[in-house]
Wavefront OBJ file of the C-alpha trace (Angstrom):
o trace
v -40.006 17.464 7.985
v -36.983 18.252 5.884
v -35.653 16.069 3.081
v -32.428 15.701 1.131
v -32.586 14.725 -2.564
v -29.226 13.100 -3.241
v -29.719 12.676 -7.006
v -30.638 15.513 -9.385
v -29.494 15.885 -13.005
v -30.108 19.625 -12.884
v -28.213 20.399 -16.078
v -30.317 18.044 -18.153
v -31.710 20.047 -21.072
v -35.175 19.254 -19.688
v -34.482 21.915 -17.039
v -33.058 24.577 -19.373
v -36.169 26.763 -19.199
v -36.825 26.785 -15.448
v -33.750 25.574 -13.534
v -34.010 28.117 -10.700
v -37.758 27.561 -10.394
v -37.185 23.800 -10.044
v -34.942 24.521 -7.048
v -37.540 26.916 -5.632
v -40.320 24.320 -5.942
v -38.073 21.820 -4.169
v -37.624 24.223 -1.259
v -41.382 24.810 -1.085
v -41.920 21.021 -0.948
v -39.682 20.683 2.117
v -36.473 19.671 0.371
v -33.605 21.209 2.327
v -30.651 20.116 0.215
v -29.973 18.918 -3.327
v -27.026 16.896 -4.590
v -26.451 17.547 -8.300
v -24.987 14.625 -10.235
v -21.823 15.161 -12.278
v -21.685 12.713 -15.179
v -18.597 14.193 -16.832
v -16.087 16.967 -16.192
v -18.034 19.705 -17.990
v -21.308 18.916 -16.174
v -19.438 18.733 -12.856
v -18.095 22.252 -13.544
v -21.584 23.563 -14.401
v -22.972 22.006 -11.226
v -20.221 23.475 -9.062
v -20.732 26.988 -10.454
v -24.491 26.686 -9.847
v -23.947 25.473 -6.280
v -21.767 28.509 -5.528
v -24.766 30.714 -6.308
v -27.436 28.625 -4.557
v -27.243 27.673 -0.901
v -28.330 24.131 -0.069
v -27.004 22.802 -3.398
v -23.997 20.483 -3.588
v -22.477 18.396 -6.353
v -20.649 15.228 -7.136
v -17.816 15.418 -9.662
v -16.805 12.526 -11.841
v -17.190 10.537 -15.053
v -20.154 8.230 -15.731
v -19.288 4.918 -17.441
v -21.215 6.041 -20.553
v -18.694 8.891 -20.899
v -15.558 6.881 -20.107
v -14.532 6.595 -23.785
v -14.641 10.373 -24.230
v -12.394 11.584 -21.402
v -9.746 14.167 -22.275
v -6.076 13.376 -21.719
v -5.947 15.544 -18.582
v -9.334 14.527 -17.146
v -7.842 13.239 -13.900
v -6.060 16.502 -13.127
v -9.229 18.454 -13.987
v -11.214 16.210 -11.651
v -8.637 16.532 -8.875
v -8.931 20.311 -9.130
v -12.732 20.151 -8.943
v -12.606 17.953 -5.855
v -11.009 20.806 -3.892
v -14.181 22.908 -4.269
v -16.254 23.109 -1.067
v -19.376 22.424 -3.113
v -18.099 19.016 -4.308
v -19.014 16.402 -1.711
v -18.616 13.124 -3.636
v -16.754 11.547 -6.556
v -18.872 10.234 -9.401
v -21.261 9.355 -10.867
v -18.831 6.515 -11.511
v -19.045 2.777 -11.979
v -19.834 0.267 -14.711
v -22.683 -0.040 -17.210
v -22.676 -3.261 -19.227
v -26.297 -2.769 -20.285
v -25.623 -0.344 -23.101
v -21.836 -0.459 -23.421
v -21.632 3.133 -24.636
v -17.940 2.901 -23.670
v -15.781 -0.225 -24.082
v -15.745 -2.253 -20.877
v -11.955 -2.110 -20.306
v -12.116 1.681 -20.557
v -15.070 1.826 -18.152
v -13.080 -0.234 -15.657
v -9.972 1.907 -16.037
v -11.865 5.186 -15.521
v -13.770 3.703 -12.584
v -10.600 2.378 -10.903
v -8.929 5.787 -11.206
v -11.922 7.482 -9.581
v -11.886 4.958 -6.723
v -8.230 5.819 -6.209
v -9.036 9.554 -6.140
v -11.824 8.977 -3.627
v -9.377 7.189 -1.387
v -6.736 9.881 -1.854
v -9.134 12.732 -1.031
v -11.237 10.795 1.495
v -14.442 11.555 -0.427
v -17.500 9.327 -0.758
v -18.023 7.593 -4.096
v -21.296 8.057 -5.960
v -21.799 4.697 -7.645
v -23.599 3.656 -10.825
v -24.045 -0.005 -11.730
v -26.148 -1.608 -14.419
v -25.852 -5.228 -15.561
v -22.275 -5.241 -14.223
v -22.813 -6.335 -10.639
v -20.196 -9.100 -10.352
v -17.421 -7.077 -11.991
v -18.240 -3.948 -9.999
v -18.415 -5.872 -6.726
v -14.998 -7.437 -7.416
v -13.490 -4.006 -8.140
v -14.976 -2.510 -4.981
v -13.764 -5.441 -2.887
v -10.284 -4.990 -4.338
v -10.315 -1.214 -3.762
v -12.904 -0.648 -1.015
v -14.155 2.921 -0.719
v -14.126 4.367 2.803
v -17.700 5.547 2.147
v -20.160 5.825 -0.688
v -23.664 5.327 -2.002
v -25.170 2.843 -4.465
v -27.035 5.487 -6.486
v -30.431 4.552 -7.912
v -30.345 1.039 -6.485
v -32.836 -1.236 -8.276
v -31.379 -4.655 -7.449
v -32.470 -7.621 -5.382
v -31.899 -8.490 -1.730
v -28.663 -10.426 -2.394
v -27.157 -7.457 -4.264
v -28.359 -5.092 -1.544
v -26.623 -7.149 1.140
v -23.377 -7.162 -0.863
v -23.402 -3.348 -1.001
v -24.252 -3.142 2.703
v -21.318 -5.469 3.458
v -19.118 -2.787 1.860
v -20.668 -0.225 4.254
v -22.343 1.594 1.372
v -25.456 3.722 1.713
v -28.381 2.848 -0.569
v -30.062 5.454 -2.789
v -33.750 4.773 -3.449
v -35.640 6.426 -6.321
v -39.153 6.448 -7.756
v -38.374 3.038 -9.286
v -39.833 1.825 -5.981
v -43.201 3.349 -6.938
v -43.453 1.376 -10.191
v -45.807 -1.548 -9.686
v -44.734 -3.039 -13.042
v -40.999 -3.362 -12.467
v -40.305 -2.358 -8.854
v -41.404 -5.594 -7.126
v -37.889 -6.950 -6.517
v -36.775 -3.599 -5.125
v -39.833 -3.365 -2.873
v -38.853 -6.707 -1.324
v -35.244 -5.567 -0.841
v -36.190 -2.268 0.848
v -37.242 -4.171 3.972
v -33.579 -5.108 4.487
v -32.136 -1.570 4.266
v -31.071 -0.464 7.759
v -32.551 2.911 8.722
v -29.074 4.414 9.024
v -28.115 3.424 5.452
v -31.121 4.753 3.528
v -30.933 7.795 1.241
v -33.645 9.151 -1.055
v -33.261 10.597 -4.535
v -35.428 11.546 -7.477
v -32.812 11.113 -10.262
v -34.774 13.988 -11.810
v -35.761 14.522 -14.592
v -35.952 10.709 -14.898
v -37.946 8.045 -12.987
v -41.118 10.003 -12.279
v -42.839 8.248 -9.330
v -45.901 6.419 -10.647
v -47.792 7.034 -7.389
v -47.969 10.779 -8.071
v -51.513 12.042 -8.411
v -52.078 14.118 -10.455
v -49.099 13.407 -12.684
v -47.322 16.400 -14.246
v -48.321 16.993 -17.849
v -44.782 16.713 -19.201
v -43.933 13.487 -17.304
v -40.782 15.233 -16.088
v -39.591 14.323 -12.620
v -38.241 17.012 -10.290
v -36.941 17.221 -6.707
v -40.269 18.565 -5.385
v -41.701 15.070 -5.934
v -39.298 13.391 -3.470
v -41.996 13.152 -0.741
v -43.926 10.693 -2.967
v -40.922 8.347 -2.830
v -40.594 8.885 0.917
v -44.264 8.009 1.406
v -43.786 4.698 -0.424
v -40.667 3.869 1.611
v -42.505 4.655 4.870
v -45.418 2.459 3.792
v -43.190 -0.501 2.839
v -41.032 -0.252 5.963
v -44.051 0.517 8.178
v -42.082 3.519 9.402
v -43.224 6.837 10.827
v -42.746 9.422 8.054
v -41.315 12.026 10.453
v -38.783 9.574 11.823
v -37.887 8.578 8.262
v -37.305 12.235 7.369
v -35.113 12.813 10.406
v -33.102 9.631 9.819
v -32.442 10.196 6.128
v -31.446 13.805 6.863
v -28.888 12.562 9.411
v -27.656 9.952 6.913
v -27.154 12.647 4.277
v -25.135 14.782 6.705
v -23.046 11.821 7.835
v -22.132 10.706 4.324
v -21.738 14.017 2.502
v -20.959 16.405 5.379
v -23.126 19.067 3.744
v -23.786 21.035 6.925
v -27.311 20.956 8.375
v -27.656 24.761 8.314
v -26.864 25.080 4.605
v -30.395 24.959 3.182
v -32.233 25.837 -0.007
v -33.660 29.371 -0.012
v -37.412 29.671 -0.430
v -37.243 32.681 -2.705
v -36.939 32.630 -6.480
v -33.473 33.122 -7.928
v -33.677 34.646 -11.371
v -31.023 34.066 -13.933
l 1 2 3 4 5 6 7 8 9 10 11 12 13 14 15 16 17 18 19 20 21 22 23 24 25 26 27 28 29 30 31 32 33 34 35 36 37 38 39 40 41 42 43 44 45 46 47 48 49 50 51 52 53 54 55 56 57 58 59 60 61 62 63 64 65 66 67 68 69 70 71 72 73 74 75 76 77 78 79 80 81 82 83 84 85 86 87 88 89 90 91 92 93 94 95 96 97 98 99 100 101 102 103 104 105 106 107 108 109 110 111 112 113 114 115 116 117 118 119 120 121 122 123 124 125 126 127 128 129 130 131 132 133 134 135 136 137 138 139 140 141 142 143 144 145 146 147 148 149 150 151 152 153 154 155 156 157 158 159 160 161 162 163 164 165 166 167 168 169 170 171 172 173 174 175 176 177 178 179 180 181 182 183 184 185 186 187 188 189 190 191 192 193 194 195 196 197 198 199 200 201 202 203 204 205 206 207 208 209 210 211 212 213 214 215 216 217 218 219 220 221 222 223 224 225 226 227 228 229 230 231 232 233 234 235 236 237 238 239 240 241 242 243 244 245 246 247 248 249 250 251 252 253 254 255 256 257 258 259 260 261 262 263 264 265 266 267 268 269 270 271
């Protein structure tokens, strides 16, 4: 079985001490490819440079709604340049976050709309974030439908799921599913995800799966723990784990075009 983790915040400071080892442990756990999440231009650049040195690693490039208020005047031209890199396979993480409002909502919408336009221009998938902004985000996506994309870290209900599926989006499932306290709505919705639309992600170092046993001492999530999420998905969908692995691998290739032979190396990179 070979897995693809489509959501890793590898340049979180939680990985500063052992970034290469995290990638190595992922490879040892059967993870074949990692998609690093770009939340702003500088992180997208760090990701891209890392991916050039590590086979099996790819990146998104974009601006998260939390960072929308802080974009530089030339952010769009910087992003356009990044998109030309072979390692960049999606635009984002982009979208709307009305939960914390770290950036004013009009600015979030402006930065999101410009990234949707870029995705269309470059024919790249969009890597979507949405929190407490479903109606507004849905309206924007209906007005400017992406050719392809993924609802990253989906935690919504069945009605929201069906709206994203109606837009032909893929659905990214995290360890939120493994949380018996707050994952109940998501566990119901998972039954409705078509096999050919399902993607798996850790969102590491966040959202440590609560079904891990033993749990890591530091409570830090990492890509090596993706199989725990896969096991929960297989259980809920009453699916064969090997078929699930094969299907989600095909989905990853179809959406991101990462190349099935471009895999993580199972030898430690130092540096």
